[in-house]
C-alpha positions as CSV (number, residue, x, y, z in Angstrom):
1,M,-43.9,51.1,19.1
2,R,-44.6,47.7,20.7
3,N,-45.5,46.1,17.4
4,E,-42.5,47.7,15.7
5,V,-40.1,46.4,18.3
6,A,-41.7,43.0,18.5
7,S,-41.5,42.7,14.7
8,K,-37.9,43.7,14.5
9,Y,-36.5,41.5,17.2
10,S,-38.7,38.5,16.5
11,R,-37.7,38.7,12.8
12,A,-34.0,38.8,13.8
13,L,-34.4,35.7,16.0
14,F,-36.4,34.0,13.4
15,D,-33.8,34.6,10.7
16,L,-31.1,33.3,13.0
17,G,-33.1,30.2,13.7
18,K,-33.8,29.6,10.1
19,E,-30.1,30.1,9.2
20,K,-29.1,27.5,11.8
21,D,-32.1,25.3,11.1
22,N,-33.2,25.2,14.7
23,L,-36.4,27.1,14.9
24,P,-38.3,24.6,17.1
25,V,-35.3,24.4,19.5
26,L,-35.2,28.2,19.8
27,R,-39.0,28.4,20.3
28,D,-39.0,25.7,23.0
29,S,-36.1,27.4,24.8
30,L,-37.7,30.8,24.6
31,L,-41.1,29.5,25.8
32,E,-39.4,27.6,28.7
33,F,-37.7,30.8,29.8
34,W,-41.0,32.8,29.5
35,Q,-42.9,30.2,31.5
36,L,-40.4,30.5,34.3
37,V,-40.7,34.3,34.2
38,V,-44.4,34.2,34.4
39,E,-44.4,31.6,37.2
40,N,-41.6,33.1,39.3
41,E,-42.4,36.5,40.8
42,D,-38.8,37.1,41.9
43,L,-37.4,36.5,38.4
44,N,-40.2,38.6,36.9
45,Q,-39.2,41.5,39.3
46,V,-35.5,41.2,38.4
47,L,-36.1,41.1,34.6
48,F,-38.6,44.0,34.5
49,H,-37.3,46.3,37.3
50,Q,-36.2,49.5,35.8
51,R,-33.6,50.3,38.5
52,I,-31.7,47.1,38.1
53,M,-28.7,47.7,35.8
54,P,-28.5,45.7,32.6
55,E,-25.2,44.1,33.7
56,D,-26.8,42.8,36.9
57,K,-29.8,41.4,35.0
58,K,-27.6,39.6,32.6
59,R,-25.4,38.2,35.4
60,I,-28.5,36.9,37.2
61,I,-29.9,35.4,34.0
62,E,-26.5,33.8,33.2
63,K,-26.2,32.3,36.7
64,I,-29.7,30.8,36.6
65,F,-30.0,29.8,32.9
66,S,-26.5,29.3,31.4
67,D,-26.9,25.5,31.5
68,E,-30.7,25.5,30.9
69,L,-31.3,27.7,27.8
70,E,-30.1,27.5,24.2
71,T,-27.0,29.7,23.9
72,D,-28.7,31.7,21.1
73,I,-31.6,32.5,23.3
74,L,-29.3,33.5,26.2
75,H,-27.5,35.9,23.8
76,F,-30.8,37.2,22.5
77,L,-32.0,38.0,26.0
78,Y,-28.7,39.8,26.7
79,I,-29.3,42.0,23.6
80,L,-32.8,42.7,24.7
81,I,-31.5,43.7,28.1
82,D,-28.7,45.9,26.7
83,K,-31.2,47.7,24.5
84,R,-33.7,47.9,27.3
85,R,-36.2,45.9,25.2
86,E,-37.0,43.2,27.8
87,Y,-40.3,45.0,28.5
88,F,-41.4,43.9,25.0
89,L,-40.5,40.3,25.5
90,E,-44.0,38.9,25.6
91,S,-44.9,40.6,22.3
92,I,-41.6,39.5,20.8
93,I,-42.3,35.9,21.8
94,D,-45.9,36.1,20.4
95,E,-44.6,37.4,17.1
96,F,-41.7,34.9,16.9
97,N,-44.2,32.1,17.5
98,N,-46.4,33.4,14.7
99,L,-43.4,33.5,12.3
100,V,-42.4,29.9,13.2
101,D,-46.0,28.7,12.8
102,Q,-46.2,30.2,9.3
103,E,-42.8,28.7,8.4
104,E,-43.8,25.3,9.6
105,D,-47.5,25.4,8.3
106,I,-48.8,25.1,11.9
107,L,-52.4,26.1,12.5
108,H,-53.8,26.4,16.0
109,V,-57.4,25.3,16.4
110,E,-59.4,25.6,19.6
111,V,-62.2,23.0,19.8
112,T,-65.0,23.7,22.3
113,S,-67.2,20.8,23.3
114,A,-69.7,20.1,26.1
115,I,-67.5,17.4,27.5
116,E,-63.8,16.6,27.5
117,L,-62.9,14.9,24.2
118,D,-61.1,11.6,24.4
119,E,-57.7,11.1,22.7
120,Q,-59.2,9.0,19.9
121,T,-61.8,11.7,19.0
122,I,-59.1,14.4,19.1
123,D,-56.9,12.3,16.8
124,K,-59.7,11.8,14.3
125,L,-60.7,15.4,14.3
126,K,-57.0,16.5,13.9
127,A,-56.5,14.0,11.0
128,K,-59.7,15.3,9.2
129,L,-58.6,19.0,9.7
130,D,-55.1,18.1,8.5
131,Q,-56.5,16.6,5.4
132,L,-59.0,19.5,4.7
133,L,-56.7,22.4,5.5
134,K,-53.2,21.1,4.4
135,Y,-51.7,22.4,7.7
136,N,-50.1,20.8,10.7
137,I,-53.0,21.2,13.1
138,Q,-52.4,21.8,16.8
139,L,-55.7,21.2,18.7
140,T,-56.6,22.4,22.1
141,N,-59.8,21.2,23.7
142,K,-61.9,23.6,25.8
143,V,-65.0,22.4,27.7
144,D,-68.1,24.6,27.8
145,Q,-71.2,22.7,29.0
146,E,-73.4,25.6,27.8
147,I,-73.0,24.5,24.2
148,I,-75.1,21.4,25.1
149,G,-73.6,19.2,22.4
150,G,-71.7,19.4,19.1
151,L,-68.5,21.3,18.5
152,V,-67.3,24.9,18.1
153,L,-64.1,25.3,16.1
154,K,-62.1,28.5,16.4
155,V,-59.3,29.1,13.9
156,E,-57.6,32.5,14.3
157,D,-60.5,34.9,14.0
158,Y,-62.9,32.4,12.4
159,I,-65.5,30.5,14.3
160,I,-67.4,27.5,13.0
161,D,-70.3,26.9,15.4
162,G,-71.7,23.4,15.1
163,S,-73.1,23.4,18.6
164,L,-76.5,22.3,19.6
165,R,-77.0,25.6,21.4
166,N,-76.4,27.4,18.1
167,G,-78.8,25.1,16.2
168,L,-81.5,25.7,18.8
169,Y,-81.0,29.4,18.5
170,S,-81.2,29.3,14.7
171,L,-84.4,27.3,15.0
172,Q,-85.8,29.8,17.4
173,Q,-85.1,32.7,15.1
174,Q,-86.7,30.8,12.2
175,L,-89.8,30.2,14.2
176,K,-90.0,33.8,15.2
177,A,-89.8,34.8,11.6
178,I,-92.9,32.8,10.6
179,P,-96.0,35.1,10.6
180,V,-98.7,34.0,13.1
181,S,-101.2,33.7,10.2
182,K,-99.1,30.9,8.6
183,L,-99.2,28.8,11.7
184,G,-103.0,28.4,11.4
185,V,-103.6,30.3,14.6
186,N,-106.4,32.9,14.6
């Protein structure tokens, strides 16, 4: 049911944003709201408490966010609260972000390196990936010293492992596959 609800509501918000040509504005406003919900325990409790009446939730959200959030996002939140769908908000946001990413040809790539990459290296890598993949690449750099060197790229469910750790592991497997008699050892 979660996927069905997320799909329905995110599609409705996406269609509204597309119609008004303001998808990035809606996404930013929605993410701003969600970040505050995640960071503020009191707001989280109010939004997701089952015994607080929808009218009270809407009044609190209006009082806090009427000047901060995009009007369409505010009304969208009111609809979710009226329909008691606020519990699906995280899934709706994830699905909405996926729809916007598809529409705007945005591809998220996680780059893992042994050290923090400098801005120049990130820009070069982004430019190369933009050229190869014909997408607007959004890079995030993650540091994992255990890869020793090189890079590991994660694009959705695909992993391209160009790390030194992986290279050493491959070499180890190849060496293990060589019969002892071929090594000239008796």
